[in-house]
C-alpha positions in Angstrom: 0.0 0.0 0.0 1.5 3.3 -1.0 1.1 6.4 1.0 -0.7 9.4 -0.4 1.3 11.6 -2.9 2.2 15.3 -2.4 -0.7 17.7 -2.8 0.4 19.3 -6.2 2.4 17.5 -8.9 5.1 20.1 -8.8 5.6 19.5 -5.0 6.0 15.8 -5.8 8.5 16.7 -8.5 10.5 18.8 -6.0 11.0 15.7 -3.9 12.7 14.0 -6.8 14.9 17.0 -7.5 15.8 17.8 -3.9 18.9 15.6 -3.8 20.4 17.5 -6.8 19.9 21.0 -5.5 22.9 21.2 -3.1 25.4 20.0 -5.7 23.9 22.4 -8.3 24.2 25.3 -5.8 28.0 24.8 -5.4 28.5 24.5 -9.1 26.5 27.7 -9.9 28.9 29.8 -7.7 31.6 29.4 -10.4 29.5 30.0 -13.5 29.2 33.2 -15.4 25.9 35.1 -15.5 25.2 33.8 -19.1 25.9 30.2 -18.0 23.7 30.6 -14.9 20.8 31.8 -17.1 21.4 28.9 -19.5 21.5 26.5 -16.6 18.2 27.9 -15.3 16.6 27.4 -18.7 17.9 23.8 -18.9 16.7 23.2 -15.3 13.2 24.5 -16.2 13.1 22.2 -19.3 14.2 19.3 -17.2 11.5 20.0 -14.6 8.8 20.2 -17.2 10.1 16.9 -18.8 10.0 15.2 -15.5 6.6 16.6 -14.7 5.2 15.3 -18.0 6.7 11.9 -17.2 5.0 11.9 -13.8 1.7 12.9 -15.4 2.0 10.2 -18.1 2.8 7.5 -15.7 0.2 8.6 -13.2 2.7 7.7 -10.5 2.5 9.1 -7.0 5.8 10.4 -5.7 6.2 10.0 -2.0 6.1 13.3 -0.1 8.6 14.5 2.5 8.1 12.8 5.9 8.1 14.3 9.3 10.9 13.3 11.7 8.4 11.6 13.9 7.3 9.3 11.1 10.9 8.4 10.3 11.6 7.6 13.9 8.4 5.5 14.2 9.5 3.5 11.2 13.0 3.1 12.6 11.5 1.6 15.9 11.1 -1.7 14.0 14.9 -1.8 13.7 15.2 -0.9 17.4 13.1 -4.0 18.3 14.8 -6.3 15.8 18.3 -5.3 17.0 17.4 -5.6 20.7 16.4 -9.2 20.0 19.5 -9.7 17.8 21.8 -8.4 20.6 20.3 -10.8 23.1 21.0 -13.7 20.7 24.5 -12.6 20.0 25.2 -12.3 23.7 23.6 -15.5 24.9 23.3 -18.1 22.1 26.9 -19.4 22.3 27.0 -19.7 26.1 23.5 -21.2 26.2 24.3 -23.8 23.6 27.5 -24.8 25.3 26.0 -24.8 28.7 23.1 -27.2 27.7 25.8 -29.6 26.5 25.9 -29.2 22.7 28.9 -31.2 21.4 31.6 -29.2 19.7 31.3 -31.2 16.4 27.7 -30.0 16.1 28.3 -26.4 17.0 28.8 -25.1 13.5 25.6 -26.9 12.3 23.6 -24.3 14.3 25.0 -21.5 12.2 24.5 -23.4 8.9 20.8 -24.3 8.8 19.2 -20.9 9.0 21.5 -19.1 6.6 21.2 -21.8 4.0 17.4 -21.4 4.1 17.8 -17.7 4.2 20.2 -17.5 1.3 17.8 -19.6 -0.9 14.6 -17.9 0.1 15.6 -14.3 0.9 15.4 -13.0 -2.7 12.1 -14.9 -3.2 10.6 -13.0 -0.3 12.0 -9.8 -1.6 10.4 -10.4 -5.0 7.1 -11.5 -3.5 6.9 -8.4 -1.4 7.5 -6.3 -4.6 4.3 -7.9 -6.1 2.2 -8.3 -2.9 -1.4 -6.9 -3.2 -2.5 -7.3 0.4 -4.7 -4.5 1.8 -2.1 -3.9 4.5 0.5 -3.0 1.9 3.4 -4.8 0.2 5.8 -4.9 3.1 3.8 -4.8 6.3 2.5 -8.5 6.2 6.1 -9.7 5.9 7.4 -7.5 8.7 4.6 -8.6 11.1 4.9 -12.3 10.3 8.6 -12.4 10.6 8.5 -10.4 13.9 6.2 -13.0 15.4 8.6 -15.8 14.3 11.5 -13.9 15.9 9.7 -13.8 19.2 8.9 -17.5 19.0 12.5 -18.5 18.3 13.8 -16.2 21.1 11.4 -17.8 23.6 12.6 -21.3 22.6 16.3 -20.8 22.7 16.3 -18.9 26.0 13.9 -21.2 27.8 14.4 -24.6 26.0 16.2 -26.2 29.0 13.5 -25.1 31.5 10.6 -26.1 29.2 12.0 -29.6 28.7 12.7 -30.2 32.4 9.1 -29.6 33.1 8.0 -32.5 31.0 10.9 -35.0 31.0 12.5 -36.4 34.2 15.3 -38.6 32.8 18.5 -36.5 32.8 19.9 -37.9 29.5 16.6 -37.3 27.6 16.4 -33.8 29.2 19.8 -32.9 27.8 19.0 -34.3 24.3 15.7 -32.5 24.0 17.1 -29.3 25.5 19.7 -29.2 22.7 17.1 -29.9 20.0 14.7 -27.2 21.3 17.4 -24.6 21.8 18.8 -25.3 18.3 15.3 -25.0 16.8 14.8 -21.6 18.5 18.1 -20.4 17.2 17.2 -21.4 13.6 13.8 -19.8 13.7 15.1 -16.6 15.2 18.0 -16.3 12.8 15.7 -17.0 9.9 13.2 -14.3 10.8 15.7 -11.7 12.0 17.7 -11.9 8.8 14.6 -11.9 6.5 13.0 -8.9 8.2 15.7 -6.5 7.3 15.0 -6.5 3.5 11.2 -5.6 3.8 12.0 -2.9 6.4 14.5 -1.2 4.0 12.2 -1.6 1.0 9.3 -0.1 3.0 11.5 2.9 3.7 12.3 3.3 0.1 8.7 2.9 -1.0 7.3 5.7 1.2 10.1 8.3 1.2 11.5 10.7 -1.3 15.3 10.5 -1.9 16.3 13.1 0.7 14.2 11.3 3.4 15.6 7.9 2.4 19.0 9.2 3.6 17.6 10.5 6.8 15.6 7.3 7.4 18.8 5.2 7.0 20.5 7.4 9.6 17.6 7.0 12.0 17.7 3.2 11.3 21.4 3.2 12.4 20.7 5.3 15.4 17.9 3.2 16.8 19.6 0.0 15.7 22.5 1.0 18.0 20.2 1.9 20.9 18.3 -1.3 20.6 21.5 -3.3 20.5 22.9 -1.4 23.5 19.7 -2.3 25.5 19.9 -5.9 24.4 23.5 -6.3 25.4 22.8 -4.5 28.7 20.5 -7.4 29.6 23.4 -9.7 29.4 25.8 -7.4 31.2 23.6 -7.2 34.3 23.9 -10.0 36.9 20.2 -10.6 37.3 20.7 -13.1 40.1 21.8 -10.2 42.4 18.6 -8.1 42.0 15.0 -8.8 43.0 13.8 -9.0 39.4 16.3 -11.7 38.7 14.9 -13.8 41.5 11.4 -13.5 40.3 12.0 -14.1 36.6 15.2 -16.3 36.7 18.2 -15.7 34.4 19.0 -17.1 31.0 21.4 -19.6 32.5 18.8 -21.4 34.7 17.8 -23.2 32.8 1.1 -10.0 -9.2 3.1 -13.1 -10.5 5.8 -14.1 -8.3 9.2 -15.1 -9.5 10.3 -18.6 -9.0 13.7 -19.3 -7.3 15.2 -20.4 -10.6 14.2 -17.3 -12.5 15.0 -15.1 -9.6 18.6 -16.4 -9.3 18.9 -15.8 -13.1 17.8 -12.3 -12.5 20.4 -11.8 -9.7 23.2 -13.2 -12.0 22.1 -10.7 -14.7 22.2 -7.7 -12.3 24.5 -4.9 -13.4 28.1 -5.4 -12.4 28.1 -2.6 -9.8 25.2 -4.2 -7.9 27.1 -7.5 -7.8 30.3 -5.7 -6.6 28.3 -4.0 -3.8 26.9 -7.4 -2.8 30.4 -8.9 -2.6 31.7 -6.0 -0.5 28.7 -6.4 1.8 29.6 -10.1 2.1 33.1 -9.3 3.2 31.8 -6.9 5.7 29.3 -9.3 7.3 31.8 -12.1 7.3 34.2 -10.0 9.3 31.5 -8.6 11.6 29.7 -11.8 12.4 32.9 -13.9 12.9 33.7 -11.4 15.7 30.2 -10.7 17.1 28.8 -14.3 17.3 31.8 -15.5 19.3 32.7 -12.4 21.2 31.2 -13.3 24.6 32.7 -16.8 24.3 36.0 -15.2 23.5 35.9 -13.0 26.6 34.9 -16.0 28.8 37.5 -18.4 27.5 40.5 -16.3 26.3 40.3 -13.1 28.4 39.0 -14.6 31.6 40.4 -18.1 31.2 37.1 -19.8 32.0 35.4 -22.9 30.6 31.7 -23.4 29.6 32.2 -27.2 30.0 33.3 -27.0 33.7 30.8 -27.9 36.5 28.5 -25.0 37.1 29.7 -24.5 40.7 33.4 -24.5 39.7 35.7 -21.5 39.6 36.3 -22.1 35.8 32.7 -21.9 35.0 32.1 -18.8 37.2 35.1 -17.2 35.5 33.5 -18.0 32.1 30.2 -16.4 33.2 32.0 -13.3 34.4 33.7 -13.1 31.0 30.4 -13.5 29.2 28.9 -10.6 31.3 31.9 -8.4 30.6 31.6 -9.3 26.9 28.1 -8.0 27.0 29.4 -4.7 28.3 31.7 -4.6 25.4 28.9 -5.3 22.9 26.9 -2.6 24.7 29.7 -0.1 24.0 29.7 -1.3 20.4 26.0 -0.5 20.1 26.2 2.9 21.7 29.1 3.9 19.5 27.1 2.7 16.5 24.3 5.1 17.4 26.7 8.0 18.0 28.5 7.3 14.7 25.3 7.3 12.7 25.1 11.1 13.5 28.8 11.6 12.9 28.3 10.0 9.5 26.1 12.9 8.5 28.8 15.4 9.4 31.5 13.4 7.6 29.5 12.5 4.5 30.0 15.9 2.6 33.8 15.7 3.3 34.5 12.0 2.8 31.7 10.8 0.6 30.2 7.3 0.7 33.5 5.8 -0.5 35.5 7.4 2.4 32.9 6.3 5.0 32.8 2.8 3.6 36.5 2.4 3.6 37.0 3.9 7.1 34.4 1.6 8.6 36.2 -1.5 7.3 39.6 -0.3 8.1 39.0 0.7 11.7 37.2 -2.5 12.4 40.0 -4.6 10.9 42.6 -2.8 12.9 40.6 -2.9 16.1 39.8 -6.7 16.0 43.5 -7.4 15.1 44.7 -5.6 18.2 42.2 -7.4 20.4 43.4 -10.8 19.1 47.1 -9.9 19.6 46.5 -8.3 23.1 43.5 -9.9 24.8 43.4 -7.6 27.8 40.1 -6.7 29.5 40.4 -2.9 29.4 42.0 -2.5 25.9 39.3 -4.9 24.5 36.5 -2.8 26.0 38.0 0.4 24.6 38.4 -1.1 21.1 34.8 -2.3 21.2 33.8 1.2 20.2 35.3 0.5 16.7 32.8 -2.4 16.3 30.0 0.2 16.3 31.6 2.1 13.4 31.5 -1.1 11.4 27.9 -1.8 12.4 26.7 1.7 11.5 28.6 1.4 8.2 27.0 -1.9 7.2 23.5 -0.7 8.1 23.7 2.6 6.1 26.3 2.9 3.4 25.4 -0.1 1.2 21.7 0.9 1.2 22.7 4.5 0.5 24.4 3.2 -2.6 21.3 1.1 -3.6 19.2 4.3 -3.4 21.8 6.2 -5.5 21.9 3.4 -8.1 18.1 3.5 -8.4 18.1 7.3 -8.7 20.8 7.1 -11.4 18.8 4.6 -13.4 15.6 6.6 -13.2 17.4 9.7 -14.4 18.8 7.8 -17.4 15.4 6.5 -18.2 13.9 10.0 -18.2 16.7 11.2 -20.4 15.8 8.4 -22.9 12.1 9.3 -22.8 11.0 6.4 -20.7 8.6 6.6 -17.8 10.0 6.5 -14.3 9.8 3.0 -12.8 9.0 1.4 -16.2 10.6 -2.1 -16.6 12.8 -1.5 -13.6 13.7 -4.0 -10.9 11.8 -3.6 -7.6 13.5 -2.1 -4.7 12.5 -5.1 -2.6 14.5 -7.5 -4.7 17.6 -5.3 -4.6 17.4 -4.9 -0.9 16.8 -8.7 -0.5 19.8 -9.4 -2.7 22.0 -7.2 -0.5 20.6 -8.6 2.7 21.0 -12.2 1.5 24.8 -11.7 1.8 24.3 -11.9 5.6 23.0 -15.4 5.2 25.8 -16.3 2.8 28.3 -14.9 5.3 26.8 -17.1 8.0 27.0 -20.2 5.8 30.7 -19.6 5.1 31.4 -19.0 8.7 29.4 -22.0 9.8 31.4 -24.3 7.5 34.9 -22.8 8.1 35.0 -20.9 11.4 33.3 -23.5 13.6 36.0 -26.0 12.6 38.8 -23.5 13.2 37.4 -22.6 16.7 37.2 -26.3 17.7 40.9 -26.7 16.7 42.5 -23.4 17.5 40.3 -21.8 20.1 38.3 -18.6 20.2 41.2 -16.3 19.4 41.0 -17.3 15.8 37.6 -15.5 15.5 38.9 -12.0 16.0 42.0 -12.7 13.9 39.8 -13.9 11.1 37.5 -10.9 11.5 40.5 -8.6 11.2 41.9 -10.3 8.1 38.5 -10.4 6.2 37.8 -6.7 7.1 41.2 -5.6 5.7 40.6 -7.5 2.5 37.2 -5.8 2.3 39.0 -2.5 2.6 40.7 -3.1 -0.7 37.5 -4.3 -2.4 35.6 -1.2 -1.2 38.3 1.1 -2.4 38.8 -0.4 -5.9 35.8 -2.4 -7.0 32.6 -0.7 -5.7 30.9 1.8 -7.9 30.1 5.2 -6.4 27.6 7.6 -8.1 29.2 11.1 -8.7 
């Protein structure tokens, strides 16, 4: 369902042209009066051509949105990232504490991303052609949100749920592992899928200028949601009244077919494919660090063990490390929110290319130092660099998608075509970009789980650093940036 258009057609047209005005202003300062007059005439002709195109197409151009609307839309990302932060903080310790064998550990991170990588673009294409009275994106956002909550309930409470029905200890452990893994798979599946419809919904209802603002609000509230989620793991709930009453987490139109869709993805313009590859490098680096970070703090920094008896010093040290790791991830989330505002200040000076490169570079250097010098205080300080990477991944690639679409629409108008005619849907492009998250999880599940079981948790931060620095080179030399 599209939102109502601007009142007059020319106001709608102004939304399309707003993004060009600032650059034109700087160029006009250096033009002679004759050239300025000529530029004004050309601009008027361009405006009338665009207006005629809008009239012919009968299209409604989204109007400018109030800040409150953009913030309300971004609250979906707040909730999603809160739940994601809880998973990142607790899943590894919970799986290990219920007795999951090491040789099955990587399987947990493989099932959901394989399903996601296969189906994510299908969902994106289906949302492009959805005719539900709620709108194209809302049914998917609501349904996936419900699945997220179900998965979260299962993986946090699987052990306790099973103990209420099964008495035998061996069967309790087996079923607790099964239910916990099921919860992780459901949650990952829904949390990864929901990002594409959310971004596509923003692109549907906002003009180009507000798309940029909306992505910044997404990054801001994503960071705040993550900070609150990690904070739940950083607090020792057993020491406060609420913890005693609730218990803690340690207590126990036609739709495209997959074949035709994959063919479409392979036939995407090269700059879209390059952006997807750079996004893959970024998420491989980010996830290899984040998914194992609390375990890294517990085993490497605090020298604990999740397999030790639960009343032993080794296990208590591990739990203390997990809690401290949650504080580190909370610092990451807060810095992500702060950096989302700093990005707006840096963007005119560095451009999207500079922001993209800096995000990968600082993350690569930070994780490398953590792996080489696993000290509590230096690690917590360097966690602020994680937030820069997080904010970068959630904003810059989608900025580029919006720029690519605007560039394509401008070229079509110059060729006399109608805006939006024969173009790819925004949903499928967002889904293609987001599917790189699942592909990153698949690669990590196959490779990193084996490395961790052989070499320990330190390998996760070293791998993150290496992949991020490789991504720096790709971002600098292979990604297309619209001038």
